[in-house]
C-alpha positions as CSV (number, residue, x, y, z in Angstrom):
1,M,47.2,-34.9,-15.9
2,P,47.2,-38.5,-14.6
3,T,45.4,-41.0,-16.8
4,L,42.8,-41.9,-14.1
5,V,42.0,-38.3,-13.5
6,R,41.5,-37.7,-17.2
7,I,39.1,-40.7,-17.4
8,V,37.1,-39.6,-14.4
9,L,36.9,-36.0,-15.7
10,S,35.9,-37.2,-19.2
11,F,33.2,-39.4,-17.7
12,Y,32.0,-36.5,-15.5
13,L,31.7,-34.2,-18.5
14,V,29.9,-36.7,-20.6
15,V,27.4,-37.2,-17.8
16,I,26.9,-33.5,-17.4
17,G,26.6,-33.0,-21.1
18,A,24.0,-35.7,-21.4
19,A,22.0,-34.3,-18.5
20,E,22.0,-30.8,-20.0
21,A,20.9,-32.1,-23.4
22,S,18.1,-34.0,-21.7
23,A,17.1,-31.0,-19.7
24,A,17.0,-28.9,-22.8
25,H,14.1,-31.0,-24.0
26,L,12.1,-30.8,-20.8
27,P,9.5,-28.1,-20.4
28,P,10.1,-25.5,-17.6
29,Q,8.6,-26.4,-14.3
30,S,5.9,-23.7,-14.7
31,V,4.6,-25.4,-17.9
32,Y,1.6,-27.6,-16.9
33,P,1.6,-30.8,-18.8
34,Q,-2.2,-30.8,-19.3
35,F,-1.7,-28.6,-22.4
36,R,-1.3,-31.8,-24.5
37,S,-4.2,-33.9,-25.7
38,S,-4.1,-37.7,-25.4
39,S,-3.1,-37.7,-29.0
40,G,-0.2,-35.2,-28.7
41,T,0.4,-31.5,-29.2
42,I,-2.2,-29.4,-30.9
43,R,-1.6,-25.9,-32.2
44,W,-2.2,-23.6,-35.2
45,L,0.5,-23.1,-37.8
46,A,2.1,-19.8,-38.9
47,E,0.5,-20.4,-42.4
48,Q,-3.0,-20.2,-40.8
49,M,-2.3,-16.7,-39.3
50,P,-4.0,-14.4,-38.6
51,L,-6.8,-16.4,-37.2
52,K,-10.2,-14.9,-37.8
53,V,-12.5,-14.7,-34.8
54,Y,-16.2,-14.2,-35.1
55,V,-18.1,-13.3,-31.9
56,S,-21.8,-13.4,-32.5
57,H,-24.1,-10.8,-31.0
58,G,-25.9,-13.3,-28.8
59,K,-26.7,-16.0,-31.3
60,T,-27.5,-19.4,-29.8
61,L,-27.6,-22.8,-31.3
62,D,-29.7,-24.5,-28.7
63,K,-33.0,-24.1,-30.7
64,L,-31.8,-26.6,-33.2
65,I,-33.4,-29.8,-32.0
66,D,-32.3,-33.4,-32.8
67,E,-35.4,-35.0,-34.2
68,E,-34.5,-38.4,-32.8
69,S,-33.5,-37.5,-29.3
70,G,-35.7,-34.4,-28.9
71,V,-32.9,-32.4,-27.3
72,P,-30.7,-29.5,-28.7
73,I,-28.2,-30.8,-31.2
74,C,-25.7,-28.5,-29.4
75,N,-25.6,-30.6,-26.2
76,V,-22.4,-31.4,-24.5
77,G,-22.7,-35.1,-25.3
78,N,-22.5,-34.1,-28.9
79,L,-19.6,-31.8,-28.4
80,G,-17.4,-33.4,-31.1
81,H,-20.0,-32.5,-33.8
82,W,-20.5,-28.8,-32.9
83,P,-18.0,-27.8,-35.6
84,D,-20.1,-29.7,-38.2
85,L,-23.3,-27.9,-37.0
86,A,-21.6,-24.5,-37.1
87,A,-20.3,-25.2,-40.6
88,S,-23.7,-26.3,-41.9
89,L,-25.2,-23.1,-40.6
90,I,-22.6,-20.9,-42.1
91,E,-22.7,-22.6,-45.5
92,S,-26.5,-22.4,-45.6
93,Q,-27.5,-19.0,-46.8
94,G,-29.4,-17.0,-44.0
95,E,-29.5,-19.9,-41.6
96,L,-27.1,-18.4,-39.1
97,E,-28.9,-15.1,-39.2
98,N,-32.2,-16.9,-38.4
99,Q,-30.9,-18.3,-35.1
100,P,-32.4,-16.6,-32.0
101,I,-30.6,-14.6,-29.3
102,A,-29.8,-16.6,-26.2
103,E,-31.9,-15.9,-23.2
104,G,-30.0,-13.8,-20.6
105,F,-27.7,-12.4,-23.2
106,C,-27.0,-8.6,-23.0
107,P,-24.7,-6.4,-25.2
108,E,-22.3,-6.1,-22.4
109,H,-21.6,-9.8,-22.6
110,Y,-20.4,-9.4,-26.2
111,D,-18.0,-6.6,-25.1
112,A,-16.8,-8.7,-22.2
113,A,-16.1,-11.7,-24.4
114,V,-14.1,-9.6,-26.9
115,Q,-12.1,-8.1,-24.0
116,G,-11.5,-11.6,-22.6
117,I,-10.3,-13.1,-25.8
118,G,-8.2,-9.9,-26.4
119,I,-5.9,-10.6,-23.4
120,W,-4.1,-13.2,-25.6
121,K,-3.1,-10.4,-27.9
122,R,0.0,-9.8,-25.8
123,F,1.7,-12.8,-27.4
124,E,1.4,-11.4,-30.9
125,K,4.4,-9.2,-30.1
126,E,6.4,-12.4,-29.5
127,G,5.4,-13.8,-32.9
128,L,3.6,-16.9,-31.3
129,F,0.4,-16.4,-33.2
130,S,-1.9,-13.6,-34.4
131,F,-5.7,-13.2,-34.6
132,Q,-8.2,-10.5,-35.5
133,F,-12.0,-10.1,-35.0
134,T,-14.3,-10.2,-37.9
135,D,-18.0,-9.4,-38.4
136,D,-18.2,-11.7,-41.4
137,P,-19.3,-15.2,-40.3
138,S,-18.3,-16.6,-43.7
139,D,-14.7,-15.7,-43.1
140,A,-13.7,-17.0,-39.7
141,D,-11.7,-19.8,-38.1
142,I,-13.1,-19.5,-34.6
143,Y,-16.8,-18.8,-33.7
144,V,-18.3,-17.7,-30.4
145,F,-21.9,-18.5,-29.7
146,W,-24.1,-18.3,-26.6
147,V,-26.4,-20.4,-24.5
148,N,-28.7,-19.8,-21.6
149,H,-27.5,-23.0,-19.9
150,F,-25.8,-26.2,-21.1
151,V,-27.7,-29.5,-21.4
152,G,-26.4,-33.1,-21.6
153,N,-27.6,-35.6,-24.2
154,N,-30.6,-36.4,-22.1
155,G,-31.7,-32.7,-22.2
156,M,-30.9,-32.2,-18.5
157,A,-29.4,-28.9,-17.5
158,L,-25.7,-28.8,-16.4
159,F,-24.8,-26.4,-13.6
160,A,-22.1,-28.3,-11.7
161,N,-18.6,-27.0,-11.3
162,D,-19.4,-23.5,-12.4
163,I,-19.2,-24.6,-16.1
164,R,-19.3,-21.3,-18.1
165,G,-18.2,-22.5,-21.5
166,Y,-17.1,-25.3,-23.9
167,T,-14.8,-25.3,-26.9
168,S,-15.0,-27.9,-29.7
169,K,-12.5,-28.3,-32.4
170,R,-11.6,-30.8,-35.1
171,S,-7.9,-31.5,-35.6
172,F,-5.8,-33.3,-38.2
173,W,-2.4,-34.9,-38.2
174,L,0.4,-32.5,-39.2
175,R,1.8,-35.1,-41.6
176,D,-1.5,-35.2,-43.5
177,V,-1.6,-31.4,-43.7
178,Q,2.0,-31.3,-45.0
179,S,1.3,-34.0,-47.6
180,G,-1.4,-31.8,-49.1
181,K,-4.1,-34.4,-48.4
182,R,-7.6,-33.0,-48.8
183,L,-8.9,-32.6,-45.2
184,P,-12.4,-31.7,-44.0
185,F,-11.4,-28.6,-41.9
186,K,-14.2,-27.3,-39.7
187,P,-14.4,-24.1,-37.6
188,V,-13.6,-24.1,-33.9
189,V,-16.7,-23.5,-31.9
190,I,-16.8,-21.7,-28.5
191,V,-20.1,-21.6,-26.6
192,L,-20.4,-19.3,-23.6
193,R,-23.2,-19.4,-20.9
194,T,-25.2,-16.2,-20.5
195,T,-26.5,-16.9,-17.0
196,D,-25.2,-18.1,-13.6
197,A,-26.5,-21.0,-11.6
198,V,-29.5,-19.2,-10.3
199,G,-30.5,-17.7,-13.7
200,R,-29.1,-14.2,-13.4
201,P,-27.1,-12.7,-16.3
202,M,-23.5,-13.8,-16.1
203,A,-21.3,-11.2,-14.3
204,L,-19.1,-9.4,-16.7
205,T,-15.9,-10.3,-14.8
206,K,-16.9,-14.0,-15.1
207,M,-17.7,-13.6,-18.8
208,R,-14.3,-12.0,-19.5
209,A,-12.6,-14.9,-17.7
210,S,-14.6,-17.6,-19.4
211,A,-14.1,-16.2,-22.8
212,A,-10.4,-15.9,-22.2
213,H,-10.3,-19.4,-20.8
214,E,-12.1,-21.0,-23.8
215,F,-10.0,-19.1,-26.3
216,G,-6.9,-20.6,-24.6
217,H,-8.5,-24.0,-25.5
218,A,-9.1,-22.8,-29.0
219,L,-5.4,-21.9,-29.3
220,G,-4.4,-25.4,-28.3
221,I,-4.3,-25.8,-24.6
222,E,-6.3,-29.0,-24.3
223,G,-6.6,-29.8,-20.7
224,H,-6.9,-27.8,-17.4
225,S,-4.1,-26.7,-15.2
226,R,-4.2,-28.2,-11.7
227,D,-3.1,-24.8,-10.2
228,P,-6.3,-22.9,-9.3
229,H,-4.5,-19.6,-9.8
230,D,-4.1,-20.2,-13.5
231,L,-6.6,-19.0,-16.0
232,M,-6.6,-22.4,-17.6
233,S,-7.7,-24.2,-14.5
234,V,-11.4,-25.1,-13.9
235,Y,-11.5,-22.2,-11.4
236,Y,-10.4,-19.6,-14.1
237,G,-7.7,-18.1,-11.7
238,N,-8.3,-14.4,-11.3
239,G,-9.4,-14.1,-14.9
240,T,-6.0,-13.1,-16.2
241,I,-3.1,-15.0,-17.9
242,S,-0.9,-16.3,-15.1
243,N,2.8,-16.9,-15.3
244,N,2.1,-20.5,-15.7
245,D,-0.4,-19.9,-18.5
246,A,2.1,-17.7,-20.3
247,A,5.0,-20.2,-19.9
248,T,2.6,-22.9,-21.3
249,I,1.4,-21.1,-24.4
250,R,5.0,-20.0,-25.2
251,Y,6.3,-23.6,-24.8
252,L,3.4,-24.9,-26.9
253,Y,4.0,-22.6,-29.8
254,K,7.7,-23.5,-29.9
255,L,6.9,-27.2,-30.4
256,V,6.2,-28.9,-33.7
257,P,2.6,-29.9,-33.3
258,D,1.3,-33.4,-33.8
259,L,-2.1,-32.1,-34.9
260,V,-3.4,-29.0,-36.4
261,P,-7.0,-27.4,-35.9
């Protein structure tokens, strides 16, 4: 083979090899980049499995009032502190049981939420993660509570954009977890709305979709997909896990996380 041809061929192979190596580190096109937080990738570790999920039978946190502001402590402006609020209730004997049932809640909402969360079970067979429901509030990693409607930190009701749920979680750097540093882990808190924009009980199809969507956030999908057909978009897709959702959760759980819930 002529020297020039060998040089050109070698250069071509090097370029192709570099491109393939680079492509191997890129997510598939169906993975939406919004799964990452501004701080990096967040997901649970294998050592934390199975995750324990406690779905309350209608318990609401909106009757706990901030004495200074006069509005519910569980307002969306205080979202980052919901895990602290839940932890304090769980640690205080009898306090969680004393919380009232959310207005508009019905037993069918509980069933719909369990069904919605349960659609993520399909990925257990792939070894991505595992979770199980528990009736013991003292033994859970993820809690589901309820609210008639959400309020901001001024006490005003929020109905815009069909907001049906919020998820709040505290995360820590993986390096700190691995170093054995003592960290103040708190439970992940999901709150689901029991009524629609005109005050009627939330339709069960919407409740299943919102529970599934919020559990996707609890698993580590931080932002919202821009494709309205995806469950993890602000439109909830058709209430089921889309191909993009599936590709994203698979990709997420193959990455080494930056942070751990």
